[in-house]
FIROMAR-775261 format. One record per residue: residue in one letter; x, y, z of N, C-alpha, C in turn. Coordinates in steps of 0.05 Angstrom, whole numbers, padded with zeros to 5 digits, always signed. Example, Ala and Ser with C-alpha at 12.3 -4.5 7.8 and 13.67 -1.06 7.14 Angstrom:
% residues 2
A+00264-00114+00156+00246-00090+00156+00264-00066+00156/S+00257-00045+00142+00273-00021+00143+00258+00001+00157/
END
This chain:
% residues 408
M+00018-00022-00007+00002+00005-00006+00015+00020-00001/T+00037+00034+00020+00048+00042+00011+00073+00048-00010/A+00073+00028-00014+00089+00031-00043+00082+00041-00069/A+00049+00039-00068+00037+00038-00091+00035+00068-00092/L+00031+00078-00049+00018+00122-00078+00039+00135-00052/L+00065+00128-00056+00098+00132-00053+00097+00125-00089/E+00098+00115-00104+00097+00107-00134+00079+00133-00136/A+00056+00134-00141+00037+00160-00152+00039+00183-00141/A+00053+00188-00120+00055+00215-00114+00080+00232-00132/V+00104+00203-00129+00130+00209-00142+00114+00216-00167/R+00105+00194-00188+00096+00194-00221+00072+00229-00225/V+00064+00233-00204+00044+00264-00200+00075+00284-00204/A+00085+00287-00185+00102+00311-00174+00119+00309-00184/G+00130+00285-00166+00165+00270-00176+00185+00301-00194/G+00172+00300-00223+00192+00325-00240+00190+00352-00235/R+00165+00360-00223+00159+00377-00215+00184+00378-00177/I+00171+00362-00163+00200+00379-00132+00223+00380-00144/T+00235+00358-00155+00260+00362-00183+00273+00375-00188/A+00258+00397-00203+00270+00420-00207+00254+00440-00192/A+00244+00438-00176+00239+00457-00149+00270+00458-00137/L+00270+00431-00133+00297+00429-00121+00332+00437-00131/A+00334+00437-00162+00337+00433-00188+00346+00477-00185/A+00323+00483-00176+00327+00516-00181+00322+00531-00159/R+00333+00520-00137+00330+00521-00107+00370+00519-00097/F+00372+00487-00109+00405+00495-00114+00417+00490-00117/R+00405+00495-00157+00428+00500-00170+00449+00482-00182/D+00431+00446-00174+00454+00424-00171+00434+00401-00179/L+00436+00390-00198+00404+00371-00211+00406+00356-00201/D+00449+00335-00190+00447+00321-00178+00445+00327-00159/L+00446+00332-00138+00438+00334-00115+00393+00329-00117/A+00390+00351-00147+00360+00355-00139+00348+00323-00129/E+00364+00316-00155+00355+00284-00155+00360+00262-00132/E+00392+00272-00123+00394+00248-00100+00372+00248-00072/A+00371+00273-00063+00350+00291-00059+00330+00281-00054/L+00299+00269-00079+00281+00274-00079+00300+00240-00070/A+00308+00220-00077+00303+00185-00082+00311+00183-00040/D+00320+00195-00032+00337+00199+00001+00305+00208+00011/A+00280+00218+00007+00269+00232+00012+00247+00208-00005/C+00246+00205-00020+00224+00166-00009+00235+00146+00001/I+00258+00131+00008+00263+00117+00023+00249+00135+00054/R+00251+00157+00067+00250+00152+00078+00208+00153+00086/A+00209+00162+00064+00174+00149+00061+00170+00122+00063/L+00176+00121+00054+00172+00075+00063+00186+00071+00084/E+00202+00107+00096+00211+00073+00137+00181+00090+00155/A+00175+00123+00142+00162+00135+00165+00113+00125+00143/W+00110+00132+00123+00094+00132+00116+00077+00093+00124/P+00076+00076+00137+00065+00064+00130+00053+00073+00170/A+00074+00081+00179+00056+00086+00204+00041+00126+00210/A+00050+00127+00186+00032+00163+00180+00023+00170+00155/V-00001+00169+00144+00005+00182+00117-00002+00194+00109/P+00018+00215+00097+00018+00251+00093-00005+00245+00089/A-00020+00267+00097-00050+00285+00076-00044+00288+00050/D-00026+00312+00053-00005+00322+00024+00024+00301+00028/P+00028+00289+00010+00040+00264+00005+00070+00299-00020/A+00063+00293-00034+00073+00310-00057+00092+00334-00031/A+00072+00342-00021+00086+00367-00001+00108+00363+00023/W+00096+00338+00029+00117+00327+00039+00155+00319+00035/L+00136+00298+00010+00159+00291+00000+00185+00315-00011/Y+00168+00335-00016+00177+00359-00021+00197+00374-00003/R+00191+00364+00025+00199+00390+00046+00217+00359+00057/T+00217+00337+00064+00241+00313+00061+00257+00317+00034/A+00258+00321+00020+00274+00326+00011+00294+00338+00011/E+00277+00372+00012+00302+00395+00010+00314+00376+00048/R+00311+00385+00047+00325+00384+00080+00346+00359+00071/A+00341+00331+00053+00355+00313+00047+00386+00320+00037/A+00370+00354+00013+00383+00358+00001+00405+00386+00024/L+00386+00395+00047+00404+00410+00071+00427+00389+00076/D+00419+00377+00080+00446+00343+00088+00459+00344+00075/R+00454+00336+00056+00471+00336+00044+00497+00355+00042/L+00493+00384+00030+00494+00407+00033+00518+00405+00053/R+00515+00399+00084+00534+00412+00103+00547+00380+00111/R+00533+00351+00101+00574+00333+00099+00585+00339+00073/R+00585+00355+00064+00601+00375+00040+00620+00388+00058/Q+00618+00395+00056+00623+00426+00073+00650+00407+00092/V+00624+00395+00115+00645+00381+00130+00672+00362+00117/R+00655+00341+00100+00682+00329+00088+00704+00347+00082/D+00693+00365+00069+00719+00384+00055+00728+00416+00058/R+00721+00416+00075+00734+00431+00097+00728+00455+00123/P+00726+00457+00133+00696+00467+00161+00706+00488+00148/Q+00673+00491+00164+00655+00518+00158+00638+00545+00177/P+00633+00561+00166+00615+00577+00208+00589+00555+00190/D+00576+00554+00212+00542+00551+00199+00536+00556+00171/A+00505+00546+00154+00508+00550+00137+00492+00579+00132/P+00475+00605+00114+00466+00625+00119+00435+00613+00121/A+00424+00633+00129+00389+00628+00120+00396+00611+00105/P+00375+00588+00094+00363+00587+00057+00359+00618+00041/P+00364+00602+00021+00338+00639+00007+00314+00623+00002/P+00315+00644-00006+00269+00628+00000+00269+00609-00027/T+00249+00590-00036+00250+00571-00041+00238+00581-00070/V+00237+00560-00079+00229+00563-00120+00205+00582-00120/E+00195+00554-00093+00150+00567-00093+00147+00599-00090/E+00169+00613-00073+00158+00632-00070+00166+00650-00081/R+00188+00641-00097+00191+00668-00122+00183+00670-00143/M+00169+00646-00140+00144+00638-00160+00126+00657-00158/A+00128+00658-00131+00096+00660-00126+00098+00689-00117/D+00119+00713-00125+00116+00733-00131+00113+00734-00151/D+00130+00728-00169+00129+00726-00198+00105+00708-00209/S+00080+00712-00199+00059+00703-00215+00042+00713-00233/S+00039+00742-00236+00031+00760-00261+00051+00744-00287/L+00078+00735-00287+00084+00740-00306+00082+00708-00316/I+00084+00681-00308+00073+00664-00313+00053+00646-00308/P+00022+00646-00300+00010+00644-00277-00004+00603-00284/D+00018+00588-00275+00020+00570-00271+00050+00553-00253/E+00055+00548-00236+00078+00536-00229+00090+00516-00247/R+00076+00494-00257+00088+00481-00288+00091+00489-00297/L+00081+00511-00316+00087+00522-00337+00111+00540-00333/R+00102+00557-00309+00127+00576-00300+00159+00545-00314/L+00158+00527-00281+00188+00508-00292+00192+00505-00311/I+00183+00498-00337+00189+00495-00368+00201+00513-00382/F+00183+00538-00380+00208+00565-00385+00233+00561-00373/V+00233+00554-00343+00261+00558-00323+00275+00538-00338/C+00271+00510-00349+00287+00481-00346+00305+00490-00372/C+00277+00510-00398+00298+00511-00424+00311+00536-00432/H+00329+00524-00411+00343+00559-00418+00363+00560-00430/P+00367+00582-00444+00382+00598-00470+00412+00578-00481/A+00410+00575-00459+00453+00580-00438+00458+00542-00449/I+00425+00534-00443+00435+00499-00449+00429+00496-00472/A+00452+00477-00491+00442+00463-00516+00414+00463-00524/A+00410+00473-00546+00391+00461-00562+00371+00442-00557/N+00390+00420-00575+00376+00391-00562+00377+00385-00539/A+00383+00389-00518+00380+00380-00489+00357+00402-00469/R+00346+00418-00492+00327+00433-00478+00302+00409-00457/A+00302+00417-00493+00274+00398-00481+00273+00365-00464/A+00288+00355-00473+00294+00327-00465+00305+00340-00428/L+00321+00352-00432+00321+00358-00391+00290+00369-00378/T+00277+00382-00402+00252+00395-00384+00231+00364-00373/L+00235+00350-00407+00218+00326-00399+00233+00314-00374/R+00261+00308-00363+00269+00303-00348+00273+00303-00331/L+00264+00332-00325+00266+00346-00296+00234+00354-00282/V+00213+00366-00303+00186+00380-00298+00168+00361-00296/C+00174+00341-00325+00151+00315-00337+00165+00287-00316/G+00183+00283-00307+00197+00256-00293+00194+00239-00308/L+00199+00236-00336+00198+00224-00352+00226+00212-00355/S+00238+00182-00357+00252+00159-00357+00280+00182-00386/T+00302+00170-00376+00321+00170-00396+00307+00158-00416/A+00300+00132-00426+00299+00107-00435+00273+00120-00454/E+00247+00146-00447+00231+00151-00451+00229+00166-00466/I+00245+00182-00464+00260+00210-00472+00278+00214-00487/A+00289+00188-00488+00300+00170-00514+00287+00160-00531/S+00264+00153-00534+00249+00138-00542+00227+00151-00571/A+00216+00178-00557+00202+00213-00558+00220+00216-00578/F+00242+00215-00582+00271+00225-00597+00286+00215-00612/L+00279+00186-00614+00291+00173-00630+00321+00166-00630/L+00327+00172-00612+00352+00169-00608+00355+00151-00591/P+00389+00136-00595+00395+00116-00569+00396+00117-00552/E+00394+00105-00520+00395+00119-00501+00419+00122-00476/A+00440+00116-00492+00460+00131-00476+00472+00144-00491/T+00449+00159-00524+00465+00179-00525+00445+00207-00510/L+00423+00208-00512+00408+00232-00492+00418+00214-00466/A+00425+00201-00458+00434+00209-00427+00468+00228-00430/Q+00473+00212-00448+00497+00250-00444+00498+00268-00450/R+00474+00279-00459+00457+00305-00471+00461+00318-00437/L+00444+00293-00431+00434+00312-00396+00458+00318-00383/V+00474+00288-00381+00499+00297-00376+00519+00331-00370/R+00515+00330-00405+00525+00351-00419+00510+00378-00401/A+00493+00376-00400+00469+00400-00394+00468+00399-00362/K+00471+00366-00350+00474+00390-00314+00486+00398-00316/R+00521+00396-00329+00547+00403-00322+00550+00426-00334/K+00536+00439-00357+00545+00467-00363+00530+00481-00342/I+00502+00471-00337+00493+00481-00312+00509+00490-00297/A+00520+00462-00279+00528+00477-00256+00566+00487-00254/E+00582+00473-00282+00604+00490-00288+00592+00528-00282/A+00573+00531-00305+00575+00551-00303+00561+00572-00287/G+00554+00565-00269+00531+00575-00246+00505+00592-00262/I+00495+00578-00273+00453+00583-00285+00444+00578-00270/G+00429+00599-00265+00404+00614-00243+00383+00594-00268/F+00356+00598-00246+00341+00580-00248+00319+00607-00254/E+00328+00630-00260+00304+00660-00264+00284+00654-00277/I+00257+00659-00270+00238+00667-00272+00244+00682-00308/P+00244+00681-00324+00248+00687-00341+00218+00713-00360/G+00220+00734-00368+00207+00756-00363+00201+00748-00396/P+00172+00766-00395+00159+00759-00419+00174+00762-00454/E+00207+00788-00445+00216+00789-00473+00235+00772-00474/H+00243+00737-00459+00252+00728-00464+00233+00693-00475/W+00212+00697-00465+00201+00676-00481+00205+00660-00514/P+00208+00684-00531+00215+00672-00562+00236+00656-00562/E+00264+00658-00536+00282+00649-00553+00286+00613-00522/R+00258+00615-00516+00250+00585-00509+00229+00563-00517/L+00206+00580-00535+00186+00570-00536+00196+00554-00562/E+00209+00531-00584+00195+00516-00586+00219+00505-00569/A+00233+00497-00553+00239+00484-00529+00217+00474-00512/V+00194+00501-00498+00172+00496-00491+00148+00483-00507/L+00144+00485-00532+00131+00482-00539+00137+00447-00549/T+00158+00440-00560+00165+00412-00553+00166+00397-00532/T+00176+00406-00521+00164+00391-00479+00127+00388-00482/L+00108+00401-00489+00086+00394-00494+00074+00375-00509/E+00082+00376-00530+00086+00369-00559+00093+00333-00543/I+00111+00331-00528+00125+00305-00530+00105+00287-00490/A+00106+00309-00483+00076+00296-00460+00052+00297-00464/Y+00037+00308-00478+00011+00300-00491+00020+00267-00505/A+00041+00266-00520+00051+00242-00545+00036+00217-00521/K+00061+00225-00493+00059+00205-00475+00033+00201-00459/A+00016+00219-00468-00013+00205-00457-00029+00201-00462/H-00023+00209-00492-00043+00189-00524-00036+00170-00529/E-00010+00171-00519+00003+00134-00531-00014+00097-00514/D-00020+00118-00498-00043+00101-00489-00079+00099-00491/G-00091+00087-00512-00112+00104-00521-00135+00095-00501/A-00128+00070-00477-00146+00074-00452-00152+00098-00427/G-00124+00108-00443-00108+00132-00412-00107+00112-00388/S-00097+00098-00381-00097+00087-00362-00063+00077-00356/G-00056+00085-00370-00027+00083-00365-00016+00105-00343/P+00025+00105-00346+00024+00125-00315+00032+00149-00322/H+00021+00157-00347+00030+00190-00353-00008+00187-00367/A-00026+00172-00368-00052+00189-00366-00049+00203-00363/G-00040+00225-00334-00052+00241-00328-00029+00273-00338/F-00015+00271-00353-00003+00283-00367-00030+00308-00400/A-00052+00293-00409-00063+00296-00424-00080+00321-00399/R-00085+00319-00387-00108+00335-00379-00085+00369-00369/E-00054+00361-00363-00035+00381-00351-00036+00390-00381/V-00032+00380-00405-00012+00407-00426-00043+00414-00443/L-00073+00403-00434-00088+00421-00439-00096+00442-00421/S-00088+00448-00394-00088+00461-00373-00059+00472-00396/L-00044+00470-00387-00016+00480-00387-00016+00509-00420/S-00030+00488-00448-00027+00498-00460-00052+00523-00472/E-00071+00516-00449-00087+00548-00453-00081+00561-00441/I-00072+00567-00415-00049+00597-00405-00029+00604-00427/A-00019+00572-00431+00010+00589-00465-00012+00611-00492/A-00032+00597-00493-00046+00618-00518-00054+00640-00505/R-00064+00643-00493-00074+00667-00466-00054+00686-00463/L-00017+00679-00455-00004+00692-00458+00013+00694-00490/M+00013+00678-00499+00026+00691-00534+00005+00692-00559/P-00020+00710-00561-00031+00710-00574-00032+00712-00591/A-00004+00727-00601+00009+00742-00626+00019+00706-00636/E+00032+00684-00630+00039+00665-00644+00032+00629-00644/P+00037+00637-00673+00016+00622-00686+00010+00583-00684/E+00040+00586-00668+00052+00555-00666+00045+00542-00641/V+00036+00571-00604+00021+00568-00584-00002+00556-00589/Q-00020+00573-00608-00046+00569-00623-00057+00551-00626/A-00028+00539-00658-00045+00511-00654-00036+00491-00638/I-00019+00498-00625-00012+00476-00609-00051+00460-00593/A-00041+00485-00574-00073+00483-00566-00103+00469-00573/A-00108+00480-00606-00117+00468-00615-00105+00429-00625/L-00084+00435-00632-00075+00390-00629-00080+00376-00609/V-00088+00395-00586-00083+00380-00561-00123+00371-00565/R-00127+00388-00569-00155+00393-00558-00160+00384-00593/Y-00166+00374-00604-00176+00354-00629-00161+00324-00631/A-00137+00323-00613-00136+00301-00609-00142+00289-00583/E-00147+00300-00570-00171+00285-00548-00194+00297-00539/A-00206+00298-00567-00241+00303-00570-00252+00267-00573/R-00227+00267-00588-00228+00230-00598-00222+00208-00591/R-00220+00222-00547-00212+00196-00544-00243+00179-00535/P-00263+00183-00530-00282+00165-00523-00291+00137-00540/A-00278+00156-00571-00285+00126-00591-00258+00114-00596/R-00239+00109-00573-00201+00098-00582-00202+00078-00580/V-00230+00056-00554-00229+00032-00549-00255+00028-00542/D-00259+00006-00554-00279-00019-00558-00288-00027-00523/G-00322-00036-00527-00323-00032-00500-00315-00067-00487/D-00289-00080-00516-00280-00106-00493-00250-00099-00491/G-00236-00059-00495-00224-00067-00486-00195-00060-00510/V-00203-00049-00531-00187-00064-00563-00185-00039-00568/M-00158-00021-00573-00158+00000-00591-00175-00004-00613/I-00187+00020-00630-00201+00020-00647-00177+00046-00660/P-00163+00040-00689-00156+00062-00710-00168+00073-00712/L-00157+00100-00722-00169+00136-00724-00187+00121-00744/A-00177+00119-00769-00183+00108-00793-00216+00092-00791/E-00220+00083-00764-00236+00064-00756-00265+00063-00748/Q-00249+00097-00732-00271+00095-00691-00301+00113-00711/D-00314+00122-00693-00347+00122-00706-00345+00153-00690/P-00342+00177-00712-00341+00196-00716-00357+00210-00680/A-00391+00188-00696-00410+00200-00678-00401+00208-00645/L-00373+00198-00639-00362+00190-00605-00356+00213-00589/W-00339+00224-00622-00317+00251-00611-00338+00269-00594/D-00313+00269-00573-00336+00302-00556-00329+00326-00582/R-00362+00333-00575-00369+00373-00593-00366+00392-00584/A-00347+00393-00559-00339+00428-00540-00314+00415-00547/M-00304+00392-00546-00276+00404-00552-00268+00405-00567/I-00274+00395-00593-00275+00397-00632-00274+00422-00631/A-00296+00439-00622-00307+00470-00625-00282+00487-00622/A-00280+00482-00588-00265+00488-00577-00226+00488-00600/A-00215+00462-00600-00189+00471-00626-00197+00490-00652/E-00226+00489-00655-00225+00506-00678-00228+00528-00676/D-00233+00542-00648-00224+00558-00643-00196+00566-00648/Y-00177+00560-00635-00155+00564-00633-00144+00563-00667/M-00152+00535-00666-00144+00533-00705-00156+00551-00716/G-00164+00572-00720-00179+00592-00736-00151+00616-00714/R-00152+00623-00694-00130+00636-00694-00110+00633-00700/A-00103+00612-00692-00066+00598-00710-00068+00617-00745/L-00086+00591-00757-00083+00610-00786-00102+00630-00785/A-00106+00649-00775-00097+00684-00777-00080+00700-00771/L-00061+00685-00761-00039+00688-00763-00015+00683-00780/S-00016+00656-00794+00004+00628-00802-00007+00622-00804/R-00001+00602-00844-00013+00583-00852+00006+00558-00856/A+00037+00581-00847+00069+00562-00868+00087+00552-00834/R+00066+00544-00816+00089+00535-00798+00086+00494-00793/P+00103+00484-00783+00091+00461-00771+00080+00451-00755/R+00076+00462-00731+00047+00461-00709+00016+00465-00730/C+00019+00489-00752+00006+00494-00763-00008+00485-00775/L+00010+00466-00792-00005+00440-00807-00009+00420-00787/Q+00000+00410-00782-00010+00399-00759-00034+00376-00743/A-00036+00414-00738-00076+00410-00724-00089+00416-00736/A-00073+00423-00771-00100+00433-00783-00098+00393-00801/L-00076+00373-00793-00080+00359-00802-00091+00340-00783/H-00101+00341-00766-00122+00335-00742-00136+00346-00750/G-00153+00372-00756-00169+00381-00758-00187+00367-00777/A-00165+00359-00795-00187+00343-00829-00198+00317-00820/W-00181+00300-00807-00200+00284-00774-00235+00292-00765/C-00220+00295-00752-00241+00313-00749-00280+00330-00754/D-00266+00341-00782-00290+00344-00800-00309+00327-00807/R-00292+00307-00801-00323+00278-00810-00344+00286-00790/Q-00345+00294-00770-00354+00284-00742-00377+00302-00761/H-00373+00317-00784-00399+00349-00789-00407+00331-00810/R-00391+00325-00835-00412+00315-00850-00416+00293-00849/G-00407+00276-00842-00398+00247-00844-00386+00231-00860/D-00391+00250-00871-00354+00240-00896-00344+00214-00888/P-00334+00190-00900-00308+00180-00906-00278+00195-00894/P-00253+00187-00892-00234+00207-00882-00219+00216-00911/P-00219+00240-00904-00208+00257-00932-00179+00259-00940/W-00177+00219-00948-00152+00215-00960-00136+00234-00969/R-00138+00247-00992-00127+00261-01003-00110+00283-00991/H-00128+00294-00984-00123+00332-00962-00105+00314-00956/L-00110+00287-00935-00090+00279-00915-00067+00283-00913/L-00053+00284-00955-00025+00280-00964-00021+00303-00975/A-00043+00316-00987-00035+00351-00986-00022+00361-00969/L-00031+00351-00938-00024+00362-00921+00007+00353-00915/Y+00010+00334-00914+00038+00304-00897+00051+00328-00923/N+00041+00332-00956+00070+00341-00970+00083+00358-00970/R+00068+00386-00953+00069+00406-00957+00078+00413-00918/L+00075+00396-00898+00098+00392-00871+00115+00383-00876/L+00111+00357-00901+00136+00352-00918+00174+00376-00914/L+00161+00400-00922+00185+00416-00943+00176+00434-00913/L+00170+00437-00880+00180+00441-00864+00187+00438-00833/R+00181+00414-00833+00199+00394-00828+00199+00355-00834/D+00219+00363-00847+00229+00330-00866+00244+00308-00838/D+00215+00303-00802+00237+00277-00800+00208+00258-00793/P+00227+00230-00799+00234+00208-00795+00195+00187-00786/V+00186+00204-00778+00152+00213-00750+00141+00224-00771/V+00151+00243-00794+00133+00256-00801+00118+00242-00832/R+00146+00231-00841+00133+00221-00856+00142+00178-00863/L+00129+00170-00832+00121+00152-00831+00095+00157-00827/N+00084+00182-00811+00050+00173-00812+00044+00190-00856/R+00059+00194-00862+00060+00208-00887+00051+00182-00898/A+00065+00168-00903+00061+00124-00917+00035+00124-00912/V+00035+00119-00888+00008+00113-00877-00023+00131-00891/V-00021+00142-00890-00036+00161-00916-00025+00156-00953/L-00009+00152-00953+00000+00141-00989-00016+00111-00985/A-00009+00088-00971-00029+00083-00977-00056+00073-00985/E-00070+00097-00982-00099+00104-00987-00102+00111-01015/V-00072+00127-01021-00091+00142-01040-00064+00120-01066/E-00044+00119-01057-00024+00119-01076-00024+00076-01086/G-00032+00076-01059-00022+00039-01057-00007+00036-01030/I-00019+00005-01022+00005-00021-01006+00035-00012-01014/E+00035-00014-01031+00067-00009-01043+00082+00008-01045/A+00067+00035-01048+00089+00051-01054+00085+00057-01025/A+00070+00058-01003+00072+00064-00982+00104+00050-00961/L+00088+00014-00974+00120-00003-00965+00147+00013-00971/A+00145+00020-01001+00170+00031-01005+00181+00052-00988/A+00156+00070-00982+00157+00101-00960+00177+00085-00947/V+00167+00066-00927+00172+00052-00903+00193+00053-00906/E+00196+00023-00919+00227+00009-00909+00246+00028-00924/A+00243+00057-00930+00260+00072-00919+00271+00092-00898/L+00269+00091-00894+00260+00104-00863+00280+00090-00849/P+00308+00107-00826+00324+00097-00819+00322+00078-00797/A+00307+00046-00807+00302+00024-00792+00316+00018-00763/G+00340+00028-00770+00362+00014-00739+00347+00036-00728/Q+00343+00072-00741+00327+00082-00718+00308+00082-00704/M+00295+00075-00722+00267+00068-00718+00244+00037-00697/A+00276+00028-00696+00267+00008-00692+00253-00009-00663/D+00256+00003-00640+00247+00004-00624+00211+00025-00612/F+00198+00041-00626+00201+00062-00650+00168+00051-00644/L+00153+00037-00628+00115+00030-00637+00101+00045-00652/P+00097+00055-00670+00082+00057-00687+00094+00048-00717/Y+00123+00061-00715+00137+00039-00733+00130+00011-00735/Q+00128-00003-00723+00124-00017-00717+00096-00034-00729/A+00101-00009-00714+00059-00031-00711+00048-00022-00755/A+00060+00002-00757+00061+00015-00797+00068-00007-00806/R+00101-00013-00795+00085-00032-00823+00086-00062-00821/A+00085-00070-00797+00069-00100-00797+00036-00087-00813/D+00028-00068-00808-00008-00072-00830-00001-00073-00855/L+00019-00063-00857+00023-00060-00892+00029-00075-00896/L+00043-00102-00880+00049-00120-00890+00031-00135-00893/R+00023-00136-00875-00010-00156-00869-00026-00161-00898/R-00021-00117-00907-00041-00123-00936-00027-00126-00951/A-00003-00133-00960+00005-00134-00973-00001-00174-00977/G+00001-00172-00957+00000-00222-00963+00024-00224-00967/R+00037-00207-00949+00075-00220-00940+00061-00229-00911/G+00053-00249-00910+00047-00269-00881+00067-00273-00857/D+00084-00274-00867+00110-00286-00853+00134-00267-00838/E+00138-00240-00867+00139-00214-00857+00120-00204-00828/A+00095-00203-00843+00073-00186-00817+00062-00203-00793/L+00078-00229-00791+00074-00237-00765+00102-00233-00754/A+00129-00232-00765+00154-00222-00739+00146-00189-00735/A+00135-00179-00759+00131-00157-00761+00116-00155-00726/Y+00078-00159-00730+00081-00164-00706+00088-00163-00671/D+00100-00195-00676+00123-00195-00664+00136-00180-00644/A+00144-00165-00665+00166-00140-00657+00155-00121-00638/C+00129-00120-00658+00112-00091-00632+00107-00109-00615/L+00092-00126-00612+00090-00129-00584+00117-00132-00564/A+00134-00134-00569+00166-00143-00543+00160-00123-00548/L+00143-00084-00553+00165-00068-00544+00140-00066-00526/S+00127-00080-00509+00111-00076-00484+00097-00051-00496/P+00073-00056-00525+00055-00034-00523+00030-00029-00491/P+00017-00016-00487-00011-00005-00470-00021-00027-00483/P-00037-00022-00456-00063-00062-00469-00079-00058-00481/A-00096-00028-00485-00109-00026-00512-00088-00041-00545/E-00074-00020-00534-00052-00023-00569-00046-00055-00557/A-00041-00066-00546-00031-00099-00552-00049-00121-00562/R-00072-00112-00549-00093-00129-00553-00108-00132-00585/W-00106-00104-00592-00114-00089-00625-00087-00112-00646/L-00058-00109-00633-00045-00114-00638-00040-00147-00632/A-00057-00163-00617-00038-00192-00619-00077-00211-00628/R-00085-00187-00636-00115-00197-00651-00109-00195-00686/Q-00098-00166-00689-00087-00180-00719-00066-00191-00727/R-00049-00205-00705-00023-00222-00705-00058-00248-00712/D-00061-00259-00703-00087-00277-00696-00086-00278-00724/L-00100-00250-00737-00119-00259-00765-00109-00275-00779/I-00075-00257-00789-00057-00264-00796-00060-00307-00801/R-00050-00315-00785-00052-00352-00768-00073-00364-00770/A-00104-00329-00756-00122-00352-00779-00107-00371-00809/
END
């Protein structure tokens, strides 16, 4: 019971606690070590008395653990007088500046996307500290080997320590230089929630968080088209959640979902943000990504089949702005419906297989195309590769069902 409660508290608040400690002590390793100490103490103390607010208990205990570690370092290295009174906590400093970014989580994301950190590490560091994702999960999101991602995080931490980089709350004039990393963080956090169709995975809560954060960001930056677009995108995607799983708990692919089950109010909210985004720019990657989601959700109004040719045209435009393997993979799925299975398979086989071997959507798309092409043995191997990646339960049931259709 205690272990389950602790796991839930760390999953919900662990990233924010680590980020708050890092902001106060300016030592990322110390912050993570202190949270680990607090977790050990929780396992000892909570069986006797569970705290009313487990997250607050963990933060205060980790804070004391960090101070204890610092004092031990001082004694070990050289005698020094007692440490002065601690500076205001990051929560207190953020409360003073609440008019700048009126949400602790969003403020922490902006803080962690410091421009002095290498651009290719900012979002990764934020996902590690604020969202609490593991190194393996972040590496998978960026299609990188885990060791490579871990090295980036180590270098980012070293940069902060050696350069004495502060975690000050940025004013509005500094938001643009951090915006790309902030939006990437929101994208990946939502993707982690969305990858589980049943919404029962460890990161399911990210969906609600990103809906809230994207609303705040859109209000703070009304002239940024990609901010408006990401607010639209997550609402279009979240609107489809009621139709993503059938009565047996099996995932339903997007093209087979019943549009009548989609959330009309959520789609209407998405369309409001989409209108603002397109009024500002039609040639930004996230505007096109949101437009793709909007094209799917248009089916609720019209009752038409999926608009495959329109989707392909949007993907072709997106490739001119963001040519990456994930965009090409999604385009290949649409290509199958417009130009045929062989054209789609050729597009998938042209992707960097080594880089995408552990990326579930790649293996699932490839397996489906091989099945539809009549290449049964290869499809079976591809479905086995999918299931070896430990997909969420609803997705695993669908993949197993598709594999069993071939065996039958």
